[in-house]
Biotite code that builds the C-alpha atoms (Angstrom):
import biotite.structure as struc

atoms = struc.array([
    struc.Atom([-59.353, 22.918, 84.215], chain_id="A", res_id=1, res_name="MET", atom_name="CA", element="C"),
    struc.Atom([-62.414, 22.131, 82.358], chain_id="A", res_id=2, res_name="PHE", atom_name="CA", element="C"),
    struc.Atom([-63.814, 19.696, 84.872], chain_id="A", res_id=3, res_name="ASP", atom_name="CA", element="C"),
    struc.Atom([-67.230, 21.277, 84.704], chain_id="A", res_id=4, res_name="ASP", atom_name="CA", element="C"),
    struc.Atom([-67.130, 20.584, 80.620], chain_id="A", res_id=5, res_name="LEU", atom_name="CA", element="C"),
    struc.Atom([-66.868, 17.092, 80.551], chain_id="A", res_id=6, res_name="LEU", atom_name="CA", element="C"),
    struc.Atom([-68.321, 15.635, 77.325], chain_id="A", res_id=7, res_name="PRO", atom_name="CA", element="C"),
    struc.Atom([-70.319, 13.264, 79.134], chain_id="A", res_id=8, res_name="ALA", atom_name="CA", element="C"),
    struc.Atom([-72.484, 16.223, 81.321], chain_id="A", res_id=9, res_name="ALA", atom_name="CA", element="C"),
    struc.Atom([-72.688, 18.288, 78.232], chain_id="A", res_id=10, res_name="ILE", atom_name="CA", element="C"),
    struc.Atom([-74.615, 15.116, 76.049], chain_id="A", res_id=11, res_name="ILE", atom_name="CA", element="C"),
    struc.Atom([-76.471, 14.582, 79.570], chain_id="A", res_id=12, res_name="ALA", atom_name="CA", element="C"),
    struc.Atom([-77.323, 18.176, 79.555], chain_id="A", res_id=13, res_name="PHE", atom_name="CA", element="C"),
    struc.Atom([-78.301, 18.320, 75.666], chain_id="A", res_id=14, res_name="HIS", atom_name="CA", element="C"),
    struc.Atom([-80.607, 14.935, 76.869], chain_id="A", res_id=15, res_name="ASP", atom_name="CA", element="C"),
    struc.Atom([-82.100, 16.486, 79.231], chain_id="A", res_id=16, res_name="GLY", atom_name="CA", element="C"),
    struc.Atom([-83.458, 19.434, 78.055], chain_id="A", res_id=17, res_name="THR", atom_name="CA", element="C"),
    struc.Atom([-85.412, 17.238, 75.432], chain_id="A", res_id=18, res_name="HIS", atom_name="CA", element="C"),
    struc.Atom([-87.672, 15.787, 78.892], chain_id="A", res_id=19, res_name="ALA", atom_name="CA", element="C"),
    struc.Atom([-88.740, 18.783, 79.258], chain_id="A", res_id=20, res_name="VAL", atom_name="CA", element="C"),
    struc.Atom([-92.212, 19.919, 76.806], chain_id="A", res_id=21, res_name="PRO", atom_name="CA", element="C"),
    struc.Atom([-92.004, 23.099, 74.684], chain_id="A", res_id=22, res_name="ARG", atom_name="CA", element="C"),
    struc.Atom([-88.599, 23.639, 76.235], chain_id="A", res_id=23, res_name="TRP", atom_name="CA", element="C"),
    struc.Atom([-86.904, 26.046, 73.749], chain_id="A", res_id=24, res_name="ALA", atom_name="CA", element="C"),
    struc.Atom([-90.355, 27.914, 74.081], chain_id="A", res_id=25, res_name="MET", atom_name="CA", element="C"),
    struc.Atom([-90.158, 28.312, 77.673], chain_id="A", res_id=26, res_name="SER", atom_name="CA", element="C"),
    struc.Atom([-88.385, 27.485, 80.020], chain_id="A", res_id=27, res_name="ALA", atom_name="CA", element="C"),
    struc.Atom([-86.012, 29.462, 82.027], chain_id="A", res_id=28, res_name="PRO", atom_name="CA", element="C"),
    struc.Atom([-82.349, 30.145, 81.169], chain_id="A", res_id=29, res_name="ALA", atom_name="CA", element="C"),
    struc.Atom([-80.148, 27.768, 83.803], chain_id="A", res_id=30, res_name="ARG", atom_name="CA", element="C"),
    struc.Atom([-77.084, 29.130, 83.610], chain_id="A", res_id=31, res_name="HIS", atom_name="CA", element="C"),
    struc.Atom([-76.244, 32.863, 83.936], chain_id="A", res_id=32, res_name="ALA", atom_name="CA", element="C"),
    struc.Atom([-72.503, 33.258, 82.899], chain_id="A", res_id=33, res_name="GLU", atom_name="CA", element="C"),
    struc.Atom([-69.691, 31.363, 81.254], chain_id="A", res_id=34, res_name="GLY", atom_name="CA", element="C"),
    struc.Atom([-69.235, 28.189, 78.594], chain_id="A", res_id=35, res_name="ALA", atom_name="CA", element="C"),
    struc.Atom([-72.641, 27.003, 80.106], chain_id="A", res_id=36, res_name="TRP", atom_name="CA", element="C"),
    struc.Atom([-74.788, 29.807, 79.654], chain_id="A", res_id=37, res_name="ARG", atom_name="CA", element="C"),
    struc.Atom([-73.856, 30.086, 75.979], chain_id="A", res_id=38, res_name="TRP", atom_name="CA", element="C"),
    struc.Atom([-73.949, 25.840, 75.674], chain_id="A", res_id=39, res_name="ILE", atom_name="CA", element="C"),
    struc.Atom([-77.119, 26.194, 77.093], chain_id="A", res_id=40, res_name="GLU", atom_name="CA", element="C"),
    struc.Atom([-78.070, 29.278, 74.308], chain_id="A", res_id=41, res_name="VAL", atom_name="CA", element="C"),
    struc.Atom([-76.991, 27.897, 71.729], chain_id="A", res_id=42, res_name="ASN", atom_name="CA", element="C"),
    struc.Atom([-78.484, 24.527, 72.118], chain_id="A", res_id=43, res_name="HIS", atom_name="CA", element="C"),
    struc.Atom([-82.262, 26.641, 72.732], chain_id="A", res_id=44, res_name="ARG", atom_name="CA", element="C"),
    struc.Atom([-81.329, 28.006, 68.985], chain_id="A", res_id=45, res_name="CYS", atom_name="CA", element="C"),
    struc.Atom([-80.703, 24.715, 67.759], chain_id="A", res_id=46, res_name="ASN", atom_name="CA", element="C"),
    struc.Atom([-83.975, 23.369, 68.826], chain_id="A", res_id=47, res_name="CYS", atom_name="CA", element="C"),
    struc.Atom([-85.992, 26.377, 67.590], chain_id="A", res_id=48, res_name="LEU", atom_name="CA", element="C"),
    struc.Atom([-84.065, 25.542, 64.225], chain_id="A", res_id=49, res_name="LEU", atom_name="CA", element="C"),
    struc.Atom([-85.143, 22.305, 64.462], chain_id="A", res_id=50, res_name="TRP", atom_name="CA", element="C"),
    struc.Atom([-88.691, 22.788, 64.763], chain_id="A", res_id=51, res_name="ASP", atom_name="CA", element="C"),
    struc.Atom([-88.573, 25.798, 62.192], chain_id="A", res_id=52, res_name="GLU", atom_name="CA", element="C"),
    struc.Atom([-86.689, 23.891, 59.326], chain_id="A", res_id=53, res_name="GLU", atom_name="CA", element="C"),
    struc.Atom([-89.649, 21.044, 59.849], chain_id="A", res_id=54, res_name="ASP", atom_name="CA", element="C"),
    struc.Atom([-91.921, 23.333, 59.259], chain_id="A", res_id=55, res_name="LEU", atom_name="CA", element="C"),
    struc.Atom([-90.691, 25.233, 56.462], chain_id="A", res_id=56, res_name="ALA", atom_name="CA", element="C"),
    struc.Atom([-91.065, 21.646, 54.801], chain_id="A", res_id=57, res_name="ARG", atom_name="CA", element="C"),
    struc.Atom([-95.040, 21.933, 54.133], chain_id="A", res_id=58, res_name="ARG", atom_name="CA", element="C"),
    struc.Atom([-96.366, 22.065, 51.099], chain_id="A", res_id=59, res_name="ARG", atom_name="CA", element="C"),
    struc.Atom([-100.042, 22.673, 52.298], chain_id="A", res_id=60, res_name="ASP", atom_name="CA", element="C"),
    struc.Atom([-100.066, 26.745, 53.631], chain_id="A", res_id=61, res_name="VAL", atom_name="CA", element="C"),
    struc.Atom([-98.827, 29.375, 51.717], chain_id="A", res_id=62, res_name="PRO", atom_name="CA", element="C"),
    struc.Atom([-96.122, 30.538, 50.882], chain_id="A", res_id=63, res_name="ASP", atom_name="CA", element="C"),
    struc.Atom([-95.999, 33.577, 53.489], chain_id="A", res_id=64, res_name="ALA", atom_name="CA", element="C"),
    struc.Atom([-95.710, 31.031, 55.900], chain_id="A", res_id=65, res_name="ALA", atom_name="CA", element="C"),
    struc.Atom([-93.207, 29.411, 54.007], chain_id="A", res_id=66, res_name="ILE", atom_name="CA", element="C"),
    struc.Atom([-91.438, 32.439, 54.112], chain_id="A", res_id=67, res_name="ALA", atom_name="CA", element="C"),
    struc.Atom([-92.077, 33.177, 58.143], chain_id="A", res_id=68, res_name="ALA", atom_name="CA", element="C"),
    struc.Atom([-90.089, 29.782, 59.027], chain_id="A", res_id=69, res_name="ASN", atom_name="CA", element="C"),
    struc.Atom([-87.088, 31.249, 56.914], chain_id="A", res_id=70, res_name="LYS", atom_name="CA", element="C"),
    struc.Atom([-86.963, 34.429, 58.320], chain_id="A", res_id=71, res_name="ARG", atom_name="CA", element="C"),
    struc.Atom([-87.677, 32.516, 61.729], chain_id="A", res_id=72, res_name="ALA", atom_name="CA", element="C"),
    struc.Atom([-84.415, 30.123, 60.475], chain_id="A", res_id=73, res_name="ILE", atom_name="CA", element="C"),
    struc.Atom([-82.167, 32.842, 59.814], chain_id="A", res_id=74, res_name="ASP", atom_name="CA", element="C"),
    struc.Atom([-82.281, 34.649, 63.750], chain_id="A", res_id=75, res_name="GLY", atom_name="CA", element="C"),
    struc.Atom([-82.048, 31.476, 64.885], chain_id="A", res_id=76, res_name="HIS", atom_name="CA", element="C"),
    struc.Atom([-79.216, 30.921, 63.060], chain_id="A", res_id=77, res_name="ASN", atom_name="CA", element="C"),
    struc.Atom([-77.760, 33.531, 63.591], chain_id="A", res_id=78, res_name="GLN", atom_name="CA", element="C"),
    struc.Atom([-77.815, 33.186, 67.716], chain_id="A", res_id=79, res_name="ALA", atom_name="CA", element="C"),
    struc.Atom([-76.224, 30.100, 67.170], chain_id="A", res_id=80, res_name="ARG", atom_name="CA", element="C"),
    struc.Atom([-73.043, 31.148, 65.393], chain_id="A", res_id=81, res_name="ASN", atom_name="CA", element="C"),
    struc.Atom([-73.406, 33.846, 67.623], chain_id="A", res_id=82, res_name="ASP", atom_name="CA", element="C"),
    struc.Atom([-73.465, 31.415, 70.748], chain_id="A", res_id=83, res_name="ALA", atom_name="CA", element="C"),
    struc.Atom([-70.728, 29.502, 68.915], chain_id="A", res_id=84, res_name="ILE", atom_name="CA", element="C"),
    struc.Atom([-68.620, 32.507, 69.256], chain_id="A", res_id=85, res_name="GLU", atom_name="CA", element="C"),
    struc.Atom([-68.898, 33.282, 72.719], chain_id="A", res_id=86, res_name="ARG", atom_name="CA", element="C"),
    struc.Atom([-68.714, 29.427, 73.621], chain_id="A", res_id=87, res_name="ILE", atom_name="CA", element="C"),
    struc.Atom([-64.981, 29.609, 72.199], chain_id="A", res_id=88, res_name="ASP", atom_name="CA", element="C"),
    struc.Atom([-64.364, 32.942, 73.980], chain_id="A", res_id=89, res_name="GLU", atom_name="CA", element="C"),
    struc.Atom([-65.489, 31.214, 77.350], chain_id="A", res_id=90, res_name="ALA", atom_name="CA", element="C"),
    struc.Atom([-63.488, 28.683, 76.632], chain_id="A", res_id=91, res_name="ILE", atom_name="CA", element="C"),
    struc.Atom([-60.435, 29.616, 75.184], chain_id="A", res_id=92, res_name="LEU", atom_name="CA", element="C"),
    struc.Atom([-60.433, 32.426, 78.501], chain_id="A", res_id=93, res_name="SER", atom_name="CA", element="C"),
    struc.Atom([-59.864, 29.858, 81.254], chain_id="A", res_id=94, res_name="ARG", atom_name="CA", element="C"),
    struc.Atom([-56.312, 28.724, 78.642], chain_id="A", res_id=95, res_name="LEU", atom_name="CA", element="C"),
    struc.Atom([-55.056, 32.429, 78.736], chain_id="A", res_id=96, res_name="ALA", atom_name="CA", element="C"),
    struc.Atom([-51.782, 31.230, 80.653], chain_id="A", res_id=97, res_name="GLU", atom_name="CA", element="C"),
    struc.Atom([-51.224, 28.375, 79.312], chain_id="A", res_id=98, res_name="VAL", atom_name="CA", element="C"),
    struc.Atom([-48.618, 27.948, 77.440], chain_id="A", res_id=99, res_name="ARG", atom_name="CA", element="C"),
    struc.Atom([-48.531, 26.644, 73.884], chain_id="A", res_id=100, res_name="VAL", atom_name="CA", element="C"),
    struc.Atom([-45.698, 24.715, 73.348], chain_id="A", res_id=101, res_name="VAL", atom_name="CA", element="C"),
    struc.Atom([-43.538, 24.214, 69.680], chain_id="A", res_id=102, res_name="GLU", atom_name="CA", element="C"),
    struc.Atom([-45.024, 22.243, 67.613], chain_id="A", res_id=103, res_name="GLY", atom_name="CA", element="C"),
    struc.Atom([-48.220, 21.680, 69.480], chain_id="A", res_id=104, res_name="ALA", atom_name="CA", element="C"),
    struc.Atom([-51.406, 21.037, 67.640], chain_id="A", res_id=105, res_name="TRP", atom_name="CA", element="C"),
    struc.Atom([-53.377, 23.167, 65.744], chain_id="A", res_id=106, res_name="HIS", atom_name="CA", element="C"),
    struc.Atom([-56.645, 22.088, 65.985], chain_id="A", res_id=107, res_name="ASN", atom_name="CA", element="C"),
    struc.Atom([-59.039, 23.998, 63.268], chain_id="A", res_id=108, res_name="SER", atom_name="CA", element="C"),
    struc.Atom([-62.646, 22.619, 64.391], chain_id="A", res_id=109, res_name="GLU", atom_name="CA", element="C"),
    struc.Atom([-63.193, 25.165, 67.541], chain_id="A", res_id=110, res_name="THR", atom_name="CA", element="C"),
    struc.Atom([-64.956, 23.266, 70.676], chain_id="A", res_id=111, res_name="ALA", atom_name="CA", element="C"),
    struc.Atom([-67.852, 24.765, 70.356], chain_id="A", res_id=112, res_name="GLY", atom_name="CA", element="C"),
    struc.Atom([-67.925, 24.268, 67.032], chain_id="A", res_id=113, res_name="SER", atom_name="CA", element="C"),
    struc.Atom([-67.673, 20.721, 68.381], chain_id="A", res_id=114, res_name="MET", atom_name="CA", element="C"),
    struc.Atom([-70.685, 21.611, 71.879], chain_id="A", res_id=115, res_name="ILE", atom_name="CA", element="C"),
    struc.Atom([-72.842, 22.898, 68.780], chain_id="A", res_id=116, res_name="ASP", atom_name="CA", element="C"),
    struc.Atom([-72.521, 19.404, 66.955], chain_id="A", res_id=117, res_name="ARG", atom_name="CA", element="C"),
    struc.Atom([-73.089, 17.017, 69.650], chain_id="A", res_id=118, res_name="LEU", atom_name="CA", element="C"),
    struc.Atom([-76.325, 19.347, 70.576], chain_id="A", res_id=119, res_name="SER", atom_name="CA", element="C"),
    struc.Atom([-77.399, 18.748, 66.632], chain_id="A", res_id=120, res_name="ILE", atom_name="CA", element="C"),
    struc.Atom([-76.655, 14.942, 67.128], chain_id="A", res_id=121, res_name="VAL", atom_name="CA", element="C"),
    struc.Atom([-78.403, 14.609, 70.381], chain_id="A", res_id=122, res_name="SER", atom_name="CA", element="C"),
    struc.Atom([-81.293, 15.957, 68.358], chain_id="A", res_id=123, res_name="LEU", atom_name="CA", element="C"),
    struc.Atom([-81.185, 13.703, 65.778], chain_id="A", res_id=124, res_name="LYS", atom_name="CA", element="C"),
    struc.Atom([-80.809, 11.097, 68.213], chain_id="A", res_id=125, res_name="ILE", atom_name="CA", element="C"),
    struc.Atom([-84.199, 12.281, 69.283], chain_id="A", res_id=126, res_name="LEU", atom_name="CA", element="C"),
    struc.Atom([-86.185, 12.340, 66.775], chain_id="A", res_id=127, res_name="HIS", atom_name="CA", element="C"),
    struc.Atom([-84.440, 8.344, 65.274], chain_id="A", res_id=128, res_name="MET", atom_name="CA", element="C"),
    struc.Atom([-85.409, 7.348, 68.743], chain_id="A", res_id=129, res_name="ARG", atom_name="CA", element="C"),
    struc.Atom([-89.127, 8.619, 68.115], chain_id="A", res_id=130, res_name="ALA", atom_name="CA", element="C"),
    struc.Atom([-89.347, 6.771, 64.209], chain_id="A", res_id=131, res_name="GLN", atom_name="CA", element="C"),
    struc.Atom([-88.016, 3.192, 66.322], chain_id="A", res_id=132, res_name="THR", atom_name="CA", element="C"),
    struc.Atom([-91.485, 3.254, 68.119], chain_id="A", res_id=133, res_name="ALA", atom_name="CA", element="C"),
    struc.Atom([-93.590, 4.360, 65.546], chain_id="A", res_id=134, res_name="ARG", atom_name="CA", element="C"),
    struc.Atom([-96.162, 1.263, 65.951], chain_id="A", res_id=135, res_name="GLY", atom_name="CA", element="C"),
    struc.Atom([-98.448, 3.181, 62.575], chain_id="A", res_id=136, res_name="ASP", atom_name="CA", element="C"),
    struc.Atom([-94.489, 2.116, 60.463], chain_id="A", res_id=137, res_name="ALA", atom_name="CA", element="C"),
    struc.Atom([-93.721, -0.930, 58.447], chain_id="A", res_id=138, res_name="ALA", atom_name="CA", element="C"),
    struc.Atom([-91.359, -3.101, 60.529], chain_id="A", res_id=139, res_name="ALA", atom_name="CA", element="C"),
    struc.Atom([-87.933, -2.488, 58.085], chain_id="A", res_id=140, res_name="ALA", atom_name="CA", element="C"),
    struc.Atom([-88.765, 1.255, 58.334], chain_id="A", res_id=141, res_name="HIS", atom_name="CA", element="C"),
    struc.Atom([-88.580, 1.206, 62.244], chain_id="A", res_id=142, res_name="VAL", atom_name="CA", element="C"),
    struc.Atom([-85.590, -1.808, 61.754], chain_id="A", res_id=143, res_name="ALA", atom_name="CA", element="C"),
    struc.Atom([-84.006, 0.634, 59.655], chain_id="A", res_id=144, res_name="LEU", atom_name="CA", element="C"),
    struc.Atom([-84.242, 3.133, 62.047], chain_id="A", res_id=145, res_name="CYS", atom_name="CA", element="C"),
    struc.Atom([-83.266, 0.923, 65.067], chain_id="A", res_id=146, res_name="ARG", atom_name="CA", element="C"),
    struc.Atom([-79.443, 0.805, 62.645], chain_id="A", res_id=147, res_name="GLU", atom_name="CA", element="C"),
    struc.Atom([-79.127, 4.445, 61.758], chain_id="A", res_id=148, res_name="LYS", atom_name="CA", element="C"),
    struc.Atom([-80.034, 5.367, 65.888], chain_id="A", res_id=149, res_name="LEU", atom_name="CA", element="C"),
    struc.Atom([-77.460, 2.974, 66.692], chain_id="A", res_id=150, res_name="ALA", atom_name="CA", element="C"),
    struc.Atom([-75.188, 4.830, 63.820], chain_id="A", res_id=151, res_name="LEU", atom_name="CA", element="C"),
    struc.Atom([-75.588, 8.441, 65.459], chain_id="A", res_id=152, res_name="LEU", atom_name="CA", element="C"),
    struc.Atom([-74.626, 7.587, 68.959], chain_id="A", res_id=153, res_name="GLU", atom_name="CA", element="C"),
    struc.Atom([-71.724, 5.787, 67.903], chain_id="A", res_id=154, res_name="ALA", atom_name="CA", element="C"),
    struc.Atom([-71.012, 9.353, 66.304], chain_id="A", res_id=155, res_name="GLN", atom_name="CA", element="C"),
    struc.Atom([-71.751, 11.002, 69.641], chain_id="A", res_id=156, res_name="ARG", atom_name="CA", element="C"),
    struc.Atom([-69.817, 8.716, 71.418], chain_id="A", res_id=157, res_name="ALA", atom_name="CA", element="C"),
    struc.Atom([-66.883, 9.515, 68.756], chain_id="A", res_id=158, res_name="ASP", atom_name="CA", element="C"),
    struc.Atom([-67.359, 13.017, 69.141], chain_id="A", res_id=159, res_name="LEU", atom_name="CA", element="C"),
    struc.Atom([-67.131, 13.072, 72.686], chain_id="A", res_id=160, res_name="GLY", atom_name="CA", element="C"),
    struc.Atom([-63.905, 11.515, 72.681], chain_id="A", res_id=161, res_name="ARG", atom_name="CA", element="C"),
    struc.Atom([-62.983, 14.587, 70.339], chain_id="A", res_id=162, res_name="CYS", atom_name="CA", element="C"),
    struc.Atom([-63.663, 17.208, 72.400], chain_id="A", res_id=163, res_name="LEU", atom_name="CA", element="C"),
    struc.Atom([-62.483, 15.513, 75.987], chain_id="A", res_id=164, res_name="ALA", atom_name="CA", element="C"),
    struc.Atom([-59.584, 15.040, 74.583], chain_id="A", res_id=165, res_name="THR", atom_name="CA", element="C"),
    struc.Atom([-59.053, 19.047, 72.421], chain_id="A", res_id=166, res_name="LEU", atom_name="CA", element="C"),
    struc.Atom([-59.478, 20.857, 75.437], chain_id="A", res_id=167, res_name="LEU", atom_name="CA", element="C"),
    struc.Atom([-57.121, 18.232, 77.697], chain_id="A", res_id=168, res_name="GLU", atom_name="CA", element="C"),
    struc.Atom([-54.661, 18.846, 74.908], chain_id="A", res_id=169, res_name="SER", atom_name="CA", element="C"),
    struc.Atom([-55.920, 22.595, 74.740], chain_id="A", res_id=170, res_name="ALA", atom_name="CA", element="C"),
    struc.Atom([-54.876, 22.785, 78.853], chain_id="A", res_id=171, res_name="ALA", atom_name="CA", element="C"),
    struc.Atom([-51.786, 21.285, 78.517], chain_id="A", res_id=172, res_name="ARG", atom_name="CA", element="C"),
    struc.Atom([-50.602, 23.432, 75.276], chain_id="A", res_id=173, res_name="GLY", atom_name="CA", element="C"),
    struc.Atom([-50.673, 20.522, 73.524], chain_id="A", res_id=174, res_name="THR", atom_name="CA", element="C"),
    struc.Atom([-52.463, 21.669, 71.146], chain_id="A", res_id=175, res_name="ALA", atom_name="CA", element="C"),
    struc.Atom([-54.727, 25.039, 70.766], chain_id="A", res_id=176, res_name="PHE", atom_name="CA", element="C"),
    struc.Atom([-57.091, 26.426, 68.415], chain_id="A", res_id=177, res_name="TYR", atom_name="CA", element="C"),
    struc.Atom([-58.453, 29.914, 66.949], chain_id="A", res_id=178, res_name="ARG", atom_name="CA", element="C"),
    struc.Atom([-62.200, 31.493, 67.164], chain_id="A", res_id=179, res_name="VAL", atom_name="CA", element="C"),
    struc.Atom([-63.534, 31.167, 63.736], chain_id="A", res_id=180, res_name="TYR", atom_name="CA", element="C"),
    struc.Atom([-66.108, 33.894, 63.123], chain_id="A", res_id=181, res_name="ARG", atom_name="CA", element="C"),
    struc.Atom([-68.670, 33.163, 60.807], chain_id="A", res_id=182, res_name="GLN", atom_name="CA", element="C"),
    struc.Atom([-69.396, 36.564, 59.074], chain_id="A", res_id=183, res_name="PHE", atom_name="CA", element="C"),
    struc.Atom([-72.825, 35.560, 58.296], chain_id="A", res_id=184, res_name="LYS", atom_name="CA", element="C"),
    struc.Atom([-73.057, 38.442, 55.320], chain_id="A", res_id=185, res_name="MET", atom_name="CA", element="C"),
    struc.Atom([-76.849, 37.810, 54.342], chain_id="A", res_id=186, res_name="TYR", atom_name="CA", element="C"),
    struc.Atom([-77.861, 39.097, 57.453], chain_id="A", res_id=187, res_name="ASN", atom_name="CA", element="C"),
    struc.Atom([-75.942, 41.944, 57.901], chain_id="A", res_id=188, res_name="ASP", atom_name="CA", element="C"),
    struc.Atom([-77.666, 44.627, 55.951], chain_id="A", res_id=189, res_name="PRO", atom_name="CA", element="C"),
    struc.Atom([-74.293, 47.055, 55.936], chain_id="A", res_id=190, res_name="ALA", atom_name="CA", element="C"),
    struc.Atom([-73.196, 43.887, 53.428], chain_id="A", res_id=191, res_name="LEU", atom_name="CA", element="C"),
    struc.Atom([-76.389, 41.855, 52.179], chain_id="A", res_id=192, res_name="ASN", atom_name="CA", element="C"),
    struc.Atom([-76.007, 44.134, 48.441], chain_id="A", res_id=193, res_name="PRO", atom_name="CA", element="C"),
    struc.Atom([-80.605, 43.203, 49.089], chain_id="A", res_id=194, res_name="TRP", atom_name="CA", element="C"),
    struc.Atom([-80.134, 43.969, 51.513], chain_id="A", res_id=195, res_name="LEU", atom_name="CA", element="C"),
    struc.Atom([-77.714, 47.880, 51.456], chain_id="A", res_id=196, res_name="TYR", atom_name="CA", element="C"),
    struc.Atom([-79.467, 48.682, 48.034], chain_id="A", res_id=197, res_name="GLY", atom_name="CA", element="C"),
    struc.Atom([-77.243, 47.574, 45.864], chain_id="A", res_id=198, res_name="GLY", atom_name="CA", element="C"),
    struc.Atom([-80.121, 46.091, 44.416], chain_id="A", res_id=199, res_name="LYS", atom_name="CA", element="C"),
    struc.Atom([-79.625, 45.171, 40.254], chain_id="A", res_id=200, res_name="ARG", atom_name="CA", element="C"),
])
């Protein structure tokens, strides 16, 4: 049921995009529908978020530049969360005919959230690996980054196994999860009092 969503394939996709210069900014979409469409959108948002978060830490630019970064972060983060929900909807649609057995495990984390975490850890691995290759850094820094890189790789392997277990169990009806809506109120002009006019 989920042969196309094996963690190894998702990890390979994430890592493969990092080999394409400016992938998040300019590469055309490879997937047009289903869960993979939203896996790709989610990863693109995380790549753009990473860059904006780095830029927002600058101290050598006017405050207006940082404000622009923060607004971009809000937009990418909203799109990222929307994509997580779409991933979950696509996966749960495949499970519509599966009968959930009595006493099935209710997983509090969704498959979409786990795929989002795989995307983020791929970025951490990418940037930590770059630190291990720095010729201008002290040996102690490089050694520490190598240790962190090994931990990140282990964490990704663990997360991949957990995702595989959830999908396999859900296909058998021995586990289930629900879509948990994020309801990002700060981005909604109807819910943020500073946007709808309820300023105090």
